[in-house]
C-alpha positions as CSV (number, residue, x, y, z in Angstrom):
1,M,-0.1,-0.1,0.1
2,I,2.6,2.3,0.8
3,R,6.3,2.7,-0.8
4,V,9.0,5.1,0.1
5,V,11.5,5.8,-2.5
6,D,15.0,7.6,-2.3
7,L,13.2,10.3,0.5
8,H,15.5,13.2,1.2
9,K,14.8,15.9,3.5
10,K,16.9,18.3,5.3
11,F,16.1,21.7,7.3
12,G,18.8,24.1,6.8
13,R,22.3,22.5,6.9
14,Q,20.7,19.6,8.7
15,E,20.1,16.6,6.4
16,V,17.4,14.4,8.4
17,L,16.5,12.1,5.5
18,K,19.4,10.9,3.5
19,G,17.7,8.5,0.8
20,V,15.1,6.5,2.7
21,H,13.5,3.2,1.1
22,L,10.5,1.5,2.6
23,E,7.8,-0.6,1.6
24,L,4.8,-1.1,4.0
25,A,2.4,-4.1,3.8
26,T,-1.4,-3.6,3.7
27,G,-3.2,-4.5,6.9
28,K,0.0,-5.1,9.0
29,V,1.5,-3.3,11.9
30,T,4.9,-1.8,10.9
31,T,6.7,0.3,13.8
32,I,9.5,2.6,12.7
33,V,12.3,2.6,15.7
34,G,15.1,4.7,16.4
35,T,16.9,7.0,18.6
36,S,15.1,10.4,19.5
37,G,16.0,13.2,16.9
38,C,16.7,10.6,14.2
39,G,13.9,11.8,12.0
40,K,11.0,9.2,12.5
41,T,8.5,11.8,13.0
42,V,9.6,13.8,9.9
43,L,9.3,10.3,8.0
44,L,6.1,9.8,9.4
45,K,5.0,13.3,8.2
46,H,5.9,12.5,4.6
47,L,3.5,9.5,4.5
48,N,0.4,11.7,4.2
49,A,2.3,14.7,2.8
50,L,2.3,17.0,5.9
51,L,5.8,17.5,4.8
52,R,7.3,17.3,1.4
53,P,10.6,15.7,0.5
54,D,13.5,17.7,-1.1
55,R,13.8,14.5,-3.3
56,G,12.1,11.1,-3.7
57,S,8.6,9.7,-3.7
58,V,5.9,8.4,-1.5
59,L,3.6,6.1,-3.3
60,I,0.1,5.2,-2.0
61,D,-1.3,2.5,-4.3
62,G,1.2,3.4,-6.9
63,T,0.3,7.0,-6.8
64,D,3.0,9.4,-5.7
65,I,1.5,11.7,-3.5
66,T,4.6,14.2,-3.5
67,K,3.0,15.2,-6.9
68,L,-0.8,15.8,-6.2
69,A,-2.4,18.7,-6.5
70,K,-4.2,20.3,-3.3
71,E,-7.7,18.9,-4.0
72,E,-6.3,15.5,-4.8
73,L,-3.9,15.5,-1.8
74,Y,-7.0,16.6,0.3
75,E,-8.8,13.4,-0.8
76,M,-5.8,11.2,-0.4
77,R,-5.6,12.2,3.3
78,G,-9.0,11.4,4.0
79,R,-7.7,7.7,3.8
80,F,-5.4,8.4,6.8
81,G,-6.1,8.8,10.3
82,V,-3.5,10.0,12.8
83,L,-2.8,9.7,16.5
84,F,-0.4,12.7,17.3
85,Q,2.0,12.6,20.3
86,G,0.0,14.8,22.4
87,A,-3.5,13.5,21.1
88,A,-4.0,17.0,19.6
89,L,-7.3,17.3,21.2
90,L,-9.1,20.7,21.2
91,D,-9.3,22.1,25.1
92,S,-12.6,24.0,24.4
93,M,-14.6,21.0,23.1
94,T,-15.6,18.0,24.9
95,V,-14.4,14.7,24.0
96,L,-17.5,13.9,22.0
97,D,-17.4,16.9,20.0
98,N,-13.6,16.6,19.4
99,V,-14.2,13.0,18.0
100,A,-16.9,14.2,16.3
101,F,-15.2,17.1,14.5
102,P,-14.2,15.3,11.2
103,L,-17.5,14.1,10.6
104,R,-19.2,17.5,10.9
105,E,-16.5,19.0,8.7
106,K,-16.4,16.5,6.2
107,T,-19.6,14.5,5.9
108,E,-23.4,15.4,5.9
109,M,-24.5,12.9,8.4
110,S,-27.3,14.0,10.8
111,E,-26.2,14.7,14.5
112,S,-28.0,11.6,15.6
113,E,-26.0,9.7,13.2
114,I,-22.8,11.4,14.4
115,R,-23.5,11.0,17.9
116,K,-24.3,7.0,17.5
117,K,-20.7,6.7,15.5
118,V,-18.9,8.9,18.2
119,E,-20.4,6.9,20.8
120,E,-19.7,3.5,19.2
121,R,-15.9,4.6,18.9
122,L,-15.7,5.7,22.4
123,E,-16.9,2.4,23.6
124,Q,-14.3,0.7,21.2
125,V,-11.2,2.6,23.0
126,G,-12.7,2.3,26.5
127,L,-14.3,5.5,26.9
128,E,-17.8,4.5,27.2
129,G,-20.0,7.5,28.9
130,M,-16.9,10.0,28.8
131,G,-18.1,12.0,25.9
132,Y,-19.4,14.9,28.0
133,K,-15.7,15.5,29.5
134,Y,-13.2,18.0,28.5
135,P,-9.7,17.1,27.6
136,A,-8.3,18.7,30.7
137,E,-10.3,16.0,32.7
138,L,-8.8,13.0,31.3
139,S,-5.5,11.4,32.3
140,G,-2.8,11.0,29.8
141,G,-4.0,7.7,28.7
142,M,-7.4,8.6,28.1
143,R,-6.7,11.6,26.2
144,K,-4.5,9.0,23.9
145,R,-7.6,6.8,23.7
146,A,-9.8,9.9,22.8
147,G,-7.6,11.0,20.0
148,L,-7.4,7.3,18.7
149,A,-11.2,7.4,18.6
150,R,-10.9,10.6,16.5
151,A,-8.2,8.9,14.2
152,L,-10.6,6.1,13.6
153,I,-13.9,8.2,13.2
154,M,-13.4,8.3,9.3
155,D,-12.9,4.6,8.9
156,P,-9.4,5.3,7.5
157,E,-7.5,2.6,5.7
158,I,-4.3,3.8,6.9
159,V,-3.3,5.0,10.5
160,L,-0.2,6.6,11.7
161,F,0.7,6.7,15.4
162,D,3.4,9.0,16.5
163,E,4.9,8.1,19.7
164,P,1.7,6.8,21.1
165,T,3.1,5.9,24.3
166,N,5.3,9.0,24.8
167,G,4.9,10.5,28.3
168,L,3.0,7.6,30.0
169,D,4.0,5.1,32.4
170,P,4.6,1.5,31.8
171,V,1.1,0.4,32.7
172,L,-0.4,3.1,30.9
173,A,2.0,2.4,27.8
174,T,1.1,-1.2,27.8
175,G,-2.5,-0.7,27.8
176,I,-2.3,1.9,24.8
177,H,-0.3,-0.8,22.9
178,Q,-2.8,-3.5,23.6
179,L,-5.4,-1.1,22.2
180,I,-3.8,-0.5,18.9
181,T,-3.5,-4.3,18.7
182,R,-7.1,-4.8,19.3
183,T,-8.2,-1.8,17.1
184,Q,-6.2,-2.8,14.2
185,K,-7.4,-6.3,14.2
186,T,-10.8,-5.1,14.5
187,F,-11.0,-2.5,11.7
188,G,-8.0,-4.1,9.4
189,F,-6.2,-0.6,8.8
190,T,-2.5,-0.5,7.9
191,A,-0.9,0.8,11.0
192,V,2.6,2.8,10.9
193,V,3.8,3.4,14.5
194,V,6.7,5.3,15.3
195,S,8.4,4.6,18.6
196,H,11.7,4.1,20.6
197,S,9.9,1.9,23.4
198,I,12.0,-1.4,23.3
199,P,11.0,-4.1,23.5
200,Q,7.3,-3.4,24.3
201,V,6.8,-2.5,20.3
202,F,7.8,-5.8,19.4
203,E,4.4,-7.2,21.1
204,I,2.3,-5.2,18.4
205,S,4.4,-5.2,15.5
206,D,4.5,-7.3,12.4
207,Y,7.3,-5.6,10.9
208,V,10.2,-3.4,12.4
209,A,12.3,-0.8,10.8
210,I,15.0,1.2,12.3
211,L,15.8,4.4,11.0
212,A,19.5,5.4,11.7
213,N,22.1,7.8,10.2
214,G,19.3,9.1,7.7
215,I,18.2,5.5,6.0
216,I,16.5,2.6,6.8
217,E,19.4,0.7,8.3
218,E,17.2,-2.5,8.7
219,F,13.8,-3.9,7.9
220,K,12.6,-7.2,9.2
221,S,9.7,-9.2,10.3
222,T,9.8,-8.5,14.3
223,K,11.2,-12.2,15.1
224,E,13.7,-11.4,12.3
225,F,14.6,-8.1,13.7
226,Q,15.2,-9.0,17.2
227,V,17.7,-11.5,16.3
228,S,19.4,-9.5,13.4
229,Q,22.9,-9.2,13.8
230,N,23.3,-6.0,12.0
231,P,25.3,-3.8,14.3
232,V,23.0,-0.8,14.1
233,V,19.9,-3.1,15.5
234,Q,22.3,-4.5,18.0
235,Q,23.6,-1.3,19.3
236,F,20.0,0.2,19.5
237,I,18.2,-2.8,21.3
238,R,21.3,-2.8,23.9
239,G,21.1,0.8,24.3
240,E,24.9,1.4,23.6
241,T,26.4,5.0,23.2
242,E,29.0,3.4,21.2
243,G,28.5,1.9,17.8
244,P,27.6,2.8,14.1
245,I,24.3,4.9,15.3
246,Q,25.4,8.4,15.0
247,A,23.8,11.2,17.1
248,L,22.4,14.4,15.4
């Protein structure tokens, strides 16, 4: 479904992506790991063209989205759901209104239809009966769940998860990982997760890619990745400061 070809991106003099190649399997969970600041989120934002590359292509079902006009790109983005690091909820809206926002903006559904669908999504992420609350009244884990409900509300084919457990304690992080697994199996979407949570992400991933030194240094099934003898993989898994991974 998603193919990244020779992707390059720099900000000023800092070259973050130096020729990324990656193919993501349809209906599977692929996790992109790497050290903080290595460019994982930058790569993720290219997948739905929130960022444009300096060079290279991102193909969705064979269509290069880096070359799409504004209206075509808007339609393509409708196939995506995104769970941002901080959930990106609007503080002035209730949870129900946050989740309902895309439906009100992009569809002609009636309010009763919208409410019914929102309540279904909230129940599916474990927030049944919480629609009346405001984001400030939710715990960190609950905000992530609300963000996931909003990401799923348009029935996306692809869901991008940007550090979904960032800032959560181990218990809450495990709960979010389990939720990702459960919802992915329920809805069948293609999931791309950006994380540095090792080894927890191995439990939810079908495939793992490691971004280091501006390129994908290894991309394998989760079982193969864990036993890879690639020195980049070994350095990252062991958390060693010395090795082929260069700090930005």
